[in-house]
N, C-alpha and C positions, 0 to 999 in steps of 0.2 A: 122380449129381447134376451138373448143368451150369448153374450160375447165370450170369446176364448180369452183365458187369462194366463199370461206367461210370467216367469221369474227372470228378471234382468239384472238384479244386483243383490249382493250379500255383504253383511257386516257382522262381526262377532267379537265379543269380549268374553272369553271363557277362562276357567282356571288353568287349562292346559294350552292356551294359545290366544293371543290377541291379534286380530286380523286373519283373513282367510288363509294366506300361505302357511302361517305357523299352526293354525288350527287344523288345516288339512294334513300337514305333516304329523301332528300329534295323533289324530284319529286313525290315520293309516298305519301308524307304528305302535298303537296301543300305549301311548304315553299318558300317565295319570297326572292330574293337577292337584291331587289331594295331599295335604301336608298336616303335620302336627303344629298346633298353635299354643305356646306356653300360656297365653292369656286365658284360655279356656281351662287349663289346669289350675291356674291361680284362682279362677272363679269357682272351682270345685264342680265343674260340669262333669257328668258321666262321659259324655262324648267330647273328646279334645282334639278332633281332627275336622278339617273342612276343606272345601274347594273354593278358593278365592283368587280372582285374577291378579296377576302381578301388575297392578295399575294404580297410578296416582292421578289425582285431578289435574295436576300440572301438565299431564300429557295431552290435555285438551288445547294447549297453546296452538294457534293456527286453525283450530276447528271452530271456535266461537270467538267473539270479540273479547278484548281484554276487559272491557267494561262488564260483559256478561260473566266472564271467568272470575272476576274479582268477587270474593265473598261466597262463591259456590262451594258448599260443603257436602252436599248430598251425593254419596258415591253411586247410589242406584241411578240417579239422574245422569251422572257423568258417564256411567257405563252405557246408558241408552243413547246419549248424544253421540258418543264415539261410534257405536255400532250403526246407528242410523245414517250418520254422515259418511261413514265408510261405504255403506251399501249404496248411497246416493251417487258417490263418485265411481264406485265399481260399475254402476249401471251406465256410465258415460255422461253423467250430468256435471255441471259446474255449480259450485256453491257461490253464486253471485247473482246480481241482477236486482233491479228495483221493482219489477212487476210482480203482481200477485198471480200465482199459478192456480187459476180457478178450476182447472181440470184435475188437480192433484190434491190428495188428502192424506190423512195419517190416522191409523188406529194403532196405538201403542199401549201396552198394558203394564201394570204394576200392582202389587198387593197393598203396600203401605209406604208412606213417606219414611225416609230414614229417621229412625227414632233417636239417633244421636243428635240430629238437628232439632227435633222436637224437645228433647231433654234439655238442650242448651237454652232453648227459648223459655221453657218452664222455669229453669233455674234463674234466668235473668229477671223474669217477671216476679218470681217469689222473693228475690233479693231487692225488689223495687228498683231494678235497673233496666226497665223496659226501653229507655232511651238508647241503651247500648245494643239493642237487638239488631240494628241495621235495617237497611231497606230491602234485603234479599230474602228474609226469612219466609214470608208468606208464599212466595212462588216455589219454595223448596219443600214446604210441608203440605201443599195442596196436591192431591193425587194426580191432578191434571198438569202438574209441573213439567213432566217429561214431554207431553205433547205440545205444551206451550213453547218450550225451548226448541224442539225440532221444527215445528211449523213456523215459528218466528225466524229461525235461521235460514230456512229454505223458502219462505214466502208462500206457504201452502194455503190455498183458499177454498178447498172442497171440504168434505166431511173431516172434522178433527175430533177424534173420540179417544178418551182414556178408558181402557177396559180393565175390569178386575173380576176374575173368576177363579181365584186361588191357583192351583197347579194346572188348571186348564186354560189359563189366561193366554199364553203364547199362541197355541194353535187356534184358539177361538179368535184372537185378534187377527190372525192371518186369514181365517175363514171369513170374518166380517169384511176385510178389505177385498177379498175375492168376490164376495157377493155384490159389493158396491160397483165393481168393474163389470161383473157378469150382467148386471141389470141396467148398465148404462148410466149410473149415477156419477161415476168418475172414470177417467181414462188411466190414471196412475195412482198408486197408493204406497206410502211408506208404512210398513207393518212390522210388528215385533213386540218385544217386552223386555223388561229389565227388573233386577232385584238386587238389593244388598242386604244380606242376612247379618245384621249386627248382633251384638251380645244379647240384646233384649229379646229379639225374635228367636235367636238361637236358644236362649235359656228357656223360652216358652216351650219349644219343642222338646228340649232336653227333659223338662219336668213331666212331659207326657210319656216318657220312657219309650219313645219310638225311634231313637237315634242309635247308631252303632256305638258300642262301648268296648268291644272285645279287642280292638286293633289299634289302640292309641299309640302303641309302640311300633306299629307297622302300618302307617297311614295309607300307603298305596294299596294295601290289602283290605281296607275297611269297607269299601263300597262293593257289595257282592250281589247284584241282582240275580235272581233265579237260583241262588246258591243255597244248599241245605244248611250251610254254616253262617248264613247272613244273620245279622243281629240288629237290623234297623238301617235307616238311611243316613247318609252323610250330607249335612247342609252345604250348599254351594251358593255361589253368586255369579252375576254377570249379565249379559244382554245378547240378544240376537236380533237381527233386522233383515228384512227382505224388501226389495222393490218389486211390486207387481204392476203389470201393465196390460192393457187391452192389446191383443195381438197385432191388429192393424196399426195401432199407434206405435208399438215397438218397432215393427217392420219399417214404418215410414221414416223413422229416425235412425235406422240402421243399428239398433241395439243388439248386443249379443244376448242369446237366450240360453239360460241354464236348463230350463225345463218348463213344464206346464202344470198348473193346478187344474186338474180335470174334475174334481168333485170334493165335497166336504159336507160335514154336518156338525151341529152342536145341539145338545139337549140336556135335560135333567131327568134323573130317575124319580124326582119328587120326594126323595127320602122315604120311598116305599119299596116293598118287595126286596128287602134286604139292604136297601140303601139307608144311609144316615148322614149326619153332619160330616163324618170322617171317612165313610166308606161308600163307594159307588154301588148303586143297584145293578146287579148283573143284567137285569132286563133292560135298563137304560143304556148300559154299555153296548150290549149286543145290538140294540136298535140303532144307536149312534153309528156304529161301524157299518151296519147293513144299509142305513140311509145314505152314508157317504159313498158307498159302492154304487148304490142305485143312482145317485146324483152324477157319478162319474160315467155311468152307462158302460160298465165293464163287467166281465166275469171275474169271480173270485180267483179263478185259476190264473188270471193275468198278473196277480200280485207276486212279485219276486222277493220282497223284503218287508217285514213288519218292524217298524221302529216303535217299540212299545213304551208305555209309561214306566213300568217295571222298576220299582224304587228300592228293592232289597228289603222288603217287609213281607209279612204273611200274605199280603194281597197279591203277590206275584203269581202264585199258583192259580188263584181264581181268575186273574186277568188272562192267563194263557187259556184257561177253560173257556172264557168268553170269546176269545179270538177263534178258537176251534169251532165253537158253535156258530159264530157269525160268518166265518169263511167256509164252513162245511168242508174243512180239510184237516187231516191229521197224519200222524206218523211221518214217513219220508215224503209224503205229498204236501206237507206243510211248508210255507215259505221260510226263508232264513229269518231269524229273529235276533235283534240286538238291542242293548240298552246303553246309551251314552253315559248314563249315570254311573256306570262302573268306572269311568275315567274322571268325571267332573263332579260327582255327587248330584244332589237334588236342589236345584236353584229356584224352587217354588215357581213364582210367576214367570221367571225367565226360562224355565226348563223347556217348554214347548218350542220357543223360538230358537234357542241354541240348538236343540235337537233337530229342528227343521232345517237349519243351516247344514248340519251334518248330513241329514237325509238328502238334501239337494246335491251336496258334494259327492255322495255315494252314487247318486243317479248319474251325475255328470261324468264321473271318472270310473264307473263300473267296478265297484268293490263293496264289500260289506265289512265294516270295522269290527274288530274283535270285542267279545265280552270279557273284560278282565275278571279274574278271580272266580272263574266258573269251572274249577276243577271238580266240583261236587254238585252237579245240578240236582234240584229237588226231584226226588223219585217220581212223584206224581206228574211233574212236567215231562220227564223222560217217557213215562207211560203214554202221554198224550201225543207228543211230537217227536220222540226219539232224541238222539244227540247230534245227528248229522246236520241239523238246522240250527245248532247253537254254537256258532263259531267262537273259538278261543284264540284264533289267529286271523289275520286279514284274509278274506276270501276274494280273489279276483274272478269276477263273473259278470256277464252281461246283466245289468240291472235296468229294466225298462219301466217298472211301476213299483211305487212304494206306498204303503199305508202308514201314516204317522198319527198317533193318538195320545191324548193325555186326559187324566181324570182328576178332578179337584174337590177339595172340601166343599160341602154344600151339595154334593152329588151332582156336579156339573161335568159334562163330558164333551169332548171335541175330537174330531177325526178329519184328517185331510188325505186326499189321494193325489199324488203327483206322478207324472209320467214324462218320458222324453218327448220333446217337441217334435211333431211331424207336420210338415207343411201341408 
């Protein structure tokens, strides 16, 4: 069985926009969500800027019951709930009903439960105050907390999976949902990922010396994918969600269709052939992209836009080299390339799903969003693909097919191919 899989709903909580209209406006106009945070200066972090959504848990009033909202402290879970339920409604569904939806499931990813919640629990126990922990702690510190909240609110009865694959989590989660529908296991899936990078996670990356530290006084200039003056990535947070449906199921209920997932792949380089815990194997990356294209049954010439992982680290040059090898295209023949991280930073597990929402919007509205801060592209990248395909302003152009990929710690890769829906 090989069902066609379409995208019918989107939801996003991003540093530069909450909800599809605000987010679309931001990416079309190159609006950054990266700001300076005095807290990180006080903590003596080298990097003192970040991309954090302007979102408080109280904004979930009306999304979940007051009983569920009471005591909810985990921001990552809150981001995910908002994005998933927005996507559900955007797809034309109601958040209501007593029946279990046996044909609908959820694959939602995260890296780690909010460590602020864990820290509070540890402090309570160490102070011999475990009775003051409350009844909501466990559901917020378990990794599957986000899928439990989403599936319980919507009554989902099919596959319910919490996925975790570091920075590849978002696209891998979407790929898993795509596979469930393609093979007939489910008719509809809520897919995506969420992340809240609190001070403890932020501090861990800061100690690795992989974060931007040169632009603390100019935060909007700090995230510089593919730039020769890039000094590391900027941590971000948020969530992205999509509703995927089997084509005939979507058509039968009159759903609007943003586009179609026509192929995908996920693999691991096995931490061999140049791969490691922190760096992807070029062999694995190239194979992942090639396998996704083969699954989509398209020519590499059909790809109009590459939405890269491209984090503003030394890995950017190698990533473009891998794309050139996998697509067998170079110079002016290469597709347009952009990195949403220039606007929102790198939100770890949430990166792929937020970037996928951006990719779907570019597909739907025929544009490529700009790469901010790319006035000085890395010379080796220019040698491979020139500058015409590195937009620094919005490009209005027919976009029919996009390749979206992410690569995570542990040498895990994921790639998706989306195209305009054609009857």
